[in-house]
MOPAC internal coordinates of N, CA, C and O (Angstrom, degrees):
PM7 1SCF
backbone

  N    0.0000 0     0.00 0     0.00 0    0    0    0
  C    1.4882 1     0.00 0     0.00 0    1    0    0
  C    1.5115 1   113.33 1     0.00 0    2    1    0
  O    1.2310 1   121.84 1   -40.98 1    3    2    1
  N    1.3192 1   114.08 1   139.02 1    3    2    1
  C    1.3912 1   123.54 1  -174.03 1    5    3    2
  C    1.5563 1   105.73 1  -119.01 1    6    5    3
  O    1.2310 1   119.15 1   -52.79 1    7    6    5
  N    1.3341 1   119.22 1   127.21 1    7    6    5
  C    1.4074 1   127.96 1   179.65 1    9    7    6
  C    1.4548 1   113.38 1  -131.76 1   10    9    7
  O    1.2310 1   120.20 1   -63.42 1   11   10    9
  N    1.3812 1   117.23 1   116.58 1   11   10    9
  C    1.4067 1   115.74 1  -174.26 1   13   11   10
  C    1.5418 1   107.92 1  -151.06 1   14   13   11
  O    1.2310 1   117.28 1   -18.23 1   15   14   13
  N    1.3725 1   122.78 1   161.77 1   15   14   13
  C    1.4613 1   122.14 1   172.03 1   17   15   14
  C    1.4674 1   108.98 1   -94.27 1   18   17   15
  O    1.2310 1   121.60 1   -35.00 1   19   18   17
  N    1.3901 1   114.54 1   145.00 1   19   18   17
  C    1.4860 1   124.52 1   175.17 1   21   19   18
  C    1.3519 1   111.72 1  -130.20 1   22   21   19
  O    1.2310 1   119.87 1   -40.74 1   23   22   21
  N    1.3841 1   117.85 1   139.26 1   23   22   21
  C    1.4782 1   119.83 1   176.41 1   25   23   22
  C    1.4968 1   106.50 1  -103.24 1   26   25   23
  O    1.2310 1   121.32 1   -54.19 1   27   26   25
  N    1.3230 1   115.08 1   125.81 1   27   26   25
  C    1.4266 1   123.19 1  -177.21 1   29   27   26
  C    1.6179 1   109.43 1   -65.29 1   30   29   27
  O    1.2310 1   122.83 1   -53.00 1   31   30   29
  N    1.3031 1   112.18 1   127.00 1   31   30   29
  C    1.4738 1   115.56 1   177.95 1   33   31   30
  C    1.5568 1   113.09 1  -117.01 1   34   33   31
  O    1.2310 1   120.22 1  -176.02 1   35   34   33
  N    1.3574 1   117.18 1     3.98 1   35   34   33
  C    1.4895 1   117.17 1   175.91 1   37   35   34
  C    1.3985 1   108.13 1   -64.95 1   38   37   35
  O    1.2310 1   119.84 1   -42.03 1   39   38   37
  N    1.2290 1   117.91 1   137.97 1   39   38   37
  C    1.5610 1   132.55 1  -175.99 1   41   39   38
  C    1.5697 1   109.84 1   -42.08 1   42   41   39
  O    1.2310 1   120.93 1   126.07 1   43   42   41
  N    1.2891 1   115.83 1   -53.93 1   43   42   41
  C    1.5455 1   123.21 1  -176.91 1   45   43   42
  C    1.4962 1   112.81 1  -109.22 1   46   45   43
  O    1.2310 1   119.90 1  -165.88 1   47   46   45
  N    1.3627 1   117.79 1    14.12 1   47   46   45
  C    1.4535 1   119.29 1   176.31 1   49   47   46
  C    1.5836 1   106.39 1    75.02 1   50   49   47
  O    1.2310 1   120.58 1    13.54 1   51   50   49
  N    1.3203 1   116.50 1  -166.46 1   51   50   49
  C    1.4031 1   119.34 1  -178.47 1   53   51   50
  C    1.4989 1   112.13 1  -104.66 1   54   53   51
  O    1.2310 1   123.30 1   -86.33 1   55   54   53
  N    1.4381 1   111.27 1    93.67 1   55   54   53
  C    1.4683 1   120.82 1  -177.49 1   57   55   54
  C    1.4592 1   100.55 1  -113.19 1   58   57   55
  O    1.2310 1   121.55 1    18.07 1   59   58   57
  N    1.4010 1   114.64 1  -161.93 1   59   58   57
  C    1.4521 1   123.13 1  -170.96 1   61   59   58
  C    1.5263 1   118.41 1   -47.17 1   62   61   59
  O    1.2310 1   121.45 1   119.66 1   63   62   61
  N    1.3295 1   114.84 1   -60.34 1   63   62   61
  C    1.4871 1   118.69 1  -176.01 1   65   63   62
  C    1.5476 1   110.44 1   -69.37 1   66   65   63
  O    1.2310 1   117.35 1   131.04 1   67   66   65
  N    1.3179 1   122.65 1   -48.96 1   67   66   65
  C    1.4437 1   117.30 1   179.77 1   69   67   66
  C    1.5212 1   113.51 1   -67.33 1   70   69   67
  O    1.2310 1   119.90 1   152.74 1   71   70   69
  N    1.3360 1   117.80 1   -27.26 1   71   70   69
  C    1.4503 1   120.17 1   176.56 1   73   71   70
  C    1.4342 1   111.34 1   -66.44 1   74   73   71
  O    1.2310 1   119.57 1   136.71 1   75   74   73
  N    1.4283 1   118.43 1   -43.29 1   75   74   73
  C    1.4293 1   124.05 1   178.33 1   77   75   74
  C    1.4762 1   111.71 1   -61.64 1   78   77   75
  O    1.2310 1   120.41 1   135.98 1   79   78   77
  N    1.3273 1   116.83 1   -44.02 1   79   78   77
  C    1.4708 1   123.31 1   174.14 1   81   79   78
  C    1.4898 1   114.92 1   -57.35 1   82   81   79
  O    1.2310 1   123.19 1   131.75 1   83   82   81
  N    1.3346 1   111.49 1   -48.25 1   83   82   81
  C    1.5421 1   115.76 1  -179.29 1   85   83   82
  C    1.4968 1   110.34 1   -64.27 1   86   85   83
  O    1.2310 1   118.28 1   131.48 1   87   86   85
  N    1.2990 1   120.88 1   -48.52 1   87   86   85
  C    1.3713 1   123.41 1  -177.92 1   89   87   86
  C    1.5475 1   109.13 1   -58.47 1   90   89   87
  O    1.2310 1   118.76 1   137.56 1   91   90   89
  N    1.2269 1   119.96 1   -42.44 1   91   90   89
  C    1.4033 1   124.03 1   178.76 1   93   91   90
  C    1.5615 1   110.64 1   -59.53 1   94   93   91
  O    1.2310 1   122.74 1   131.33 1   95   94   93
  N    1.3008 1   112.35 1   -48.67 1   95   94   93
  C    1.4872 1   116.63 1  -179.62 1   97   95   94
  C    1.5048 1   116.12 1   -66.05 1   98   97   95
  O    1.2310 1   121.61 1   145.86 1   99   98   97
  N    1.3002 1   114.52 1   -34.14 1   99   98   97
  C    1.4525 1   121.96 1  -175.95 1  101   99   98
  C    1.5302 1   111.89 1   -77.13 1  102  101   99
  O    1.2310 1   121.12 1   161.92 1  103  102  101
  N    1.3640 1   115.47 1   -18.08 1  103  102  101
  C    1.4228 1   120.09 1  -175.29 1  105  103  102
  C    1.5375 1   110.47 1   -67.74 1  106  105  103
  O    1.2310 1   120.21 1   162.55 1  107  106  105
  N    1.2758 1   117.19 1   -17.45 1  107  106  105
  C    1.5667 1   121.48 1  -178.39 1  109  107  106
  C    1.4517 1   110.60 1   -79.69 1  110  109  107
  O    1.2310 1   119.32 1   169.84 1  111  110  109
  N    1.3284 1   118.91 1   -10.16 1  111  110  109
  C    1.5243 1   120.75 1   177.13 1  113  111  110
  C    1.4608 1   110.54 1   -93.47 1  114  113  111
  O    1.2310 1   120.26 1   -34.08 1  115  114  113
  N    1.2962 1   117.11 1   145.92 1  115  114  113
  C    1.4020 1   123.13 1   177.92 1  117  115  114
  C    1.5903 1   112.05 1   -83.06 1  118  117  115
  O    1.2310 1   119.54 1   155.83 1  119  118  117
  N    1.2482 1   118.48 1   -24.17 1  119  118  117
  C    1.4166 1   125.55 1  -175.24 1  121  119  118
  C    1.6087 1   111.35 1   -65.25 1  122  121  119
  O    1.2310 1   119.02 1   -27.74 1  123  122  121
  N    1.2713 1   119.48 1   152.26 1  123  122  121
  C    1.3660 1   125.57 1   165.09 1  125  123  122
  C    1.5003 1   111.82 1   -76.40 1  126  125  123
  O    1.2310 1   121.94 1   -45.14 1  127  126  125
  N    1.2234 1   113.88 1   134.86 1  127  126  125
  C    1.5874 1   117.02 1  -175.36 1  129  127  126
  C    1.5359 1   105.15 1  -132.27 1  130  129  127
  O    1.2310 1   121.80 1   -59.98 1  131  130  129
  N    1.3611 1   114.15 1   120.02 1  131  130  129
  C    1.5277 1   121.60 1  -174.31 1  133  131  130
  C    1.4874 1   102.46 1  -125.31 1  134  133  131
  O    1.2310 1   122.28 1   -37.33 1  135  134  133
  N    1.3897 1   113.24 1   142.67 1  135  134  133
  C    1.4391 1   123.07 1   171.54 1  137  135  134
  C    1.6058 1   103.11 1  -118.09 1  138  137  135
  O    1.2310 1   124.38 1   -39.70 1  139  138  137
  N    1.3589 1   109.21 1   140.30 1  139  138  137
  C    1.4932 1   115.20 1   176.32 1  141  139  138
  C    1.5210 1   102.46 1  -119.91 1  142  141  139
  O    1.2310 1   119.90 1   -51.21 1  143  142  141
  N    1.3365 1   117.80 1   128.79 1  143  142  141
  C    1.4508 1   130.18 1  -178.28 1  145  143  142
  C    1.5311 1   111.79 1  -144.22 1  146  145  143
  O    1.2310 1   119.44 1   -55.73 1  147  146  145
  N    1.3095 1   118.67 1   124.27 1  147  146  145
  C    1.4607 1   122.56 1   179.06 1  149  147  146
  C    1.4317 1   113.47 1    51.19 1  150  149  147
  O    1.2310 1   120.03 1  -137.18 1  151  150  149
  N    1.3755 1   117.54 1    42.82 1  151  150  149
  C    1.4254 1   125.04 1   176.87 1  153  151  150
  C    1.4245 1   116.70 1    73.66 1  154  153  151
  O    1.2310 1   118.86 1  -167.70 1  155  154  153
  N    1.3733 1   119.78 1    12.30 1  155  154  153
  C    1.4934 1   121.65 1   176.49 1  157  155  154
  C    1.5158 1   110.39 1  -118.35 1  158  157  155
  O    1.2310 1   121.78 1   -21.70 1  159  158  157
  N    1.3288 1   114.20 1   158.30 1  159  158  157
  C    1.5071 1   119.27 1  -176.52 1  161  159  158
  C    1.6139 1   104.21 1  -106.41 1  162  161  159
  O    1.2310 1   121.67 1   -44.74 1  163  162  161
  N    1.2626 1   114.40 1   135.26 1  163  162  161
  C    1.4976 1   118.69 1   175.24 1  165  163  162
  C    1.4806 1   112.74 1  -126.82 1  166  165  163
  O    1.2310 1   120.37 1   -43.10 1  167  166  165
  N    1.2597 1   116.90 1   136.90 1  167  166  165
  C    1.5046 1   123.95 1  -179.02 1  169  167  166
  C    1.5977 1   102.39 1   -82.27 1  170  169  167
  O    1.2310 1   120.69 1   -64.31 1  171  170  169
  N    1.2909 1   116.29 1   115.69 1  171  170  169
  C    1.5166 1   117.99 1  -177.82 1  173  171  170
  C    1.6131 1   112.76 1   -77.31 1  174  173  171
  O    1.2310 1   122.78 1   177.12 1  175  174  173
  N    1.2580 1   112.28 1    -2.88 1  175  174  173
  C    1.5460 1   117.84 1   175.48 1  177  175  174
  C    1.4855 1   111.07 1  -102.89 1  178  177  175
  O    1.2310 1   119.24 1  -168.35 1  179  178  177
  N    1.2673 1   119.06 1    11.65 1  179  178  177
  C    1.5667 1   122.21 1  -176.80 1  181  179  178
  C    1.5048 1   102.73 1  -121.38 1  182  181  179
  O    1.2310 1   120.11 1   -52.09 1  183  182  181
  N    1.3130 1   117.40 1   127.91 1  183  182  181
  C    1.4617 1   120.86 1   179.97 1  185  183  182
  C    1.5162 1   109.96 1   -72.71 1  186  185  183
  O    1.2310 1   120.88 1   139.51 1  187  186  185
  N    1.3034 1   115.93 1   -40.49 1  187  186  185
  C    1.5060 1   116.23 1   173.74 1  189  187  186
  C    1.4564 1   118.40 1   -60.30 1  190  189  187
  O    1.2310 1   122.37 1   138.04 1  191  190  189
  N    1.2998 1   113.07 1   -41.96 1  191  190  189
  C    1.5815 1   118.77 1   170.82 1  193  191  190
  C    1.4817 1   113.37 1   -56.86 1  194  193  191
  O    1.2310 1   119.53 1   130.75 1  195  194  193
  N    1.2888 1   118.51 1   -49.25 1  195  194  193
  C    1.4157 1   123.20 1  -173.18 1  197  195  194
  C    1.5222 1   111.62 1   -70.38 1  198  197  195
  O    1.2310 1   120.21 1   141.08 1  199  198  197
  N    1.3604 1   117.21 1   -38.92 1  199  198  197
  C    1.4381 1   115.73 1   176.09 1  201  199  198
  C    1.4807 1   113.46 1   -66.87 1  202  201  199
  O    1.2310 1   120.78 1   153.08 1  203  202  201
  N    1.2294 1   116.11 1   -26.92 1  203  202  201
  C    1.5432 1   116.93 1  -179.31 1  205  203  202
  C    1.4834 1   112.26 1   -86.56 1  206  205  203
  O    1.2310 1   119.29 1   171.81 1  207  206  205
  N    1.2949 1   118.96 1    -8.19 1  207  206  205
  C    1.5252 1   122.46 1   172.88 1  209  207  206
  C    1.4183 1   115.02 1   -69.72 1  210  209  207
  O    1.2310 1   118.13 1   148.55 1  211  210  209
  N    1.3954 1   121.17 1   -31.45 1  211  210  209
  C    1.4649 1   123.67 1   178.11 1  213  211  210
  C    1.5316 1   111.83 1    47.29 1  214  213  211
  O    1.2310 1   122.02 1  -118.53 1  215  214  213
  N    1.3477 1   113.75 1    61.47 1  215  214  213
  C    1.4479 1   118.16 1  -179.06 1  217  215  214
  C    1.4918 1   106.23 1   -98.97 1  218  217  215
  O    1.2310 1   121.16 1   -52.96 1  219  218  217
  N    1.3792 1   115.39 1   127.04 1  219  218  217
  C    1.4085 1   121.99 1  -173.96 1  221  219  218
  C    1.5711 1   110.04 1  -102.18 1  222  221  219
  O    1.2310 1   123.29 1   -15.84 1  223  222  221
  N    1.3314 1   111.29 1   164.16 1  223  222  221
  C    1.4895 1   119.80 1   176.58 1  225  223  222
  C    1.5057 1   110.00 1   -56.67 1  226  225  223
  O    1.2310 1   120.27 1   -43.63 1  227  226  225
  N    1.3982 1   117.10 1   136.37 1  227  226  225
  C    1.4206 1   120.16 1   178.21 1  229  227  226
  C    1.5257 1   113.39 1    88.23 1  230  229  227
  O    1.2310 1   119.33 1   166.95 1  231  230  229
  N    1.3627 1   118.88 1   -13.05 1  231  230  229
  C    1.4134 1   119.28 1   179.58 1  233  231  230
  C    1.4960 1   110.20 1   -79.20 1  234  233  231
  O    1.2310 1   121.94 1   -32.26 1  235  234  233
  N    1.3637 1   113.89 1   147.74 1  235  234  233
  C    1.4859 1   116.29 1   173.97 1  237  235  234
  C    1.4114 1   113.46 1  -102.59 1  238  237  235
  O    1.2310 1   120.46 1   -41.97 1  239  238  237
  N    1.4104 1   116.74 1   138.03 1  239  238  237
  C    1.4253 1   116.69 1  -176.24 1  241  239  238
  C    1.5412 1   102.58 1  -129.65 1  242  241  239
  O    1.2310 1   120.96 1   -21.94 1  243  242  241
  N    1.3280 1   115.77 1   158.06 1  243  242  241
  C    1.4927 1   121.17 1   173.72 1  245  243  242
  C    1.5621 1   102.08 1   -95.62 1  246  245  243
  O    1.2310 1   123.23 1   -44.89 1  247  246  245
  N    1.4144 1   111.41 1   135.11 1  247  246  245
  C    1.4241 1   120.75 1   177.88 1  249  247  246
  C    1.5221 1   109.06 1  -117.82 1  250  249  247
  O    1.2310 1   120.20 1   -43.76 1  251  250  249
  N    1.3112 1   117.22 1   136.24 1  251  250  249
  C    1.4556 1   125.83 1   175.99 1  253  251  250
  C    1.4306 1   109.46 1  -128.15 1  254  253  251
  O    1.2310 1   121.89 1   -62.30 1  255  254  253
  N    1.3272 1   113.99 1   117.70 1  255  254  253
  C    1.5232 1   118.14 1   173.86 1  257  255  254
  C    1.4974 1   107.09 1  -123.99 1  258  257  255
  O    1.2310 1   125.35 1   -46.68 1  259  258  257
  N    1.3747 1   107.33 1   133.32 1  259  258  257
  C    1.5414 1   118.12 1  -170.79 1  261  259  258
  C    1.4978 1   112.03 1  -137.14 1  262  261  259
  O    1.2310 1   117.66 1   -63.77 1  263  262  261
  N    1.2909 1   122.07 1   116.23 1  263  262  261
  C    1.4350 1   121.73 1  -179.99 1  265  263  262
  C    1.5805 1   115.83 1   158.96 1  266  265  263
  O    1.2310 1   119.50 1    11.31 1  267  266  265
  N    1.2186 1   118.56 1  -168.69 1  267  266  265
  C    1.4308 1   120.74 1  -171.90 1  269  267  266
  C    1.5807 1   113.00 1   -74.04 1  270  269  267
  O    1.2310 1   124.17 1   149.50 1  271  270  269
  N    1.4269 1   109.60 1   -30.50 1  271  270  269
  C    1.5220 1   115.08 1   179.72 1  273  271  270
  C    1.5305 1   109.59 1  -111.87 1  274  273  271
  O    1.2310 1   118.08 1  -145.69 1  275  274  273
  N    1.3356 1   121.27 1    34.31 1  275  274  273
  C    1.4174 1   121.58 1  -174.86 1  277  275  274
  C    1.5174 1   117.20 1   -61.35 1  278  277  275
  O    1.2310 1   123.03 1   143.34 1  279  278  277
  N    1.4263 1   111.80 1   -36.66 1  279  278  277
  C    1.5123 1   111.14 1  -177.83 1  281  279  278
  C    1.4852 1   109.01 1   -67.36 1  282  281  279
  O    1.2310 1   120.43 1   137.42 1  283  282  281
  N    1.3395 1   116.77 1   -42.58 1  283  282  281
  C    1.4902 1   119.77 1   179.12 1  285  283  282
  C    1.4859 1   108.97 1   -57.66 1  286  285  283
  O    1.2310 1   119.71 1   130.75 1  287  286  285
  N    1.3293 1   118.15 1   -49.25 1  287  286  285
  C    1.4351 1   120.87 1  -177.00 1  289  287  286
  C    1.4426 1   111.74 1   -59.48 1  290  289  287
  O    1.2310 1   118.43 1   134.23 1  291  290  289
  N    1.3529 1   120.60 1   -45.77 1  291  290  289
  C    1.3565 1   124.95 1   179.06 1  293  291  290
  C    1.5190 1   117.32 1   -59.09 1  294  293  291
  O    1.2310 1   122.35 1   139.90 1  295  294  293
  N    1.3271 1   113.11 1   -40.10 1  295  294  293
  C    1.4476 1   124.14 1   177.24 1  297  295  294
  C    1.5300 1   109.24 1   -62.87 1  298  297  295
  O    1.2310 1   122.54 1   138.80 1  299  298  297
  N    1.3165 1   112.74 1   -41.20 1  299  298  297
  C    1.5421 1   113.76 1   178.42 1  301  299  298
  C    1.4135 1   109.64 1   -64.98 1  302  301  299
  O    1.2310 1   119.34 1   134.56 1  303  302  301
  N    1.3804 1   118.87 1   -45.44 1  303  302  301
  C    1.4687 1   119.76 1  -178.17 1  305  303  302
  C    1.4501 1   109.48 1   -60.60 1  306  305  303
  O    1.2310 1   117.91 1   135.36 1  307  306  305
  N    1.2613 1   121.58 1   -44.64 1  307  306  305
  C    1.4522 1   121.37 1  -177.48 1  309  307  306
  C    1.5663 1   112.64 1   -59.82 1  310  309  307
  O    1.2310 1   118.37 1   153.23 1  311  310  309
  N    1.2596 1   120.72 1   -26.77 1  311  310  309
  C    1.4616 1   124.47 1   174.19 1  313  311  310
  C    1.5170 1   113.91 1   -85.32 1  314  313  311
  O    1.2310 1   121.69 1   155.14 1  315  314  313
  N    1.3376 1   114.37 1   -24.86 1  315  314  313
  C    1.4619 1   119.44 1  -171.23 1  317  315  314
  C    1.5273 1   116.11 1   -93.78 1  318  317  315
  O    1.2310 1   117.63 1   161.29 1  319  318  317
  N    1.3310 1   122.11 1   -18.71 1  319  318  317
  C    1.3879 1   126.98 1  -171.76 1  321  319  318
  C    1.5390 1   110.75 1  -108.07 1  322  321  319
  O    1.2310 1   120.10 1   180.00 1  323  322  321

């Protein structure tokens, strides 16, 4: 399991289009990927969960990746957010 904090650098944060693109990209990984923001847990592989998260640029989230390809998934997230 990998657990780290990441600061969102996407210009407009994670809203509809970036959320859809992120969920689509993360679906190729077998690992569970969770975001923690403002005391709530969000499944990063669920479009409904990600759209409800309302994570803006510059905000810091805790990311937990757990599974057989966790290192690859976390590396991808570090480059994508």
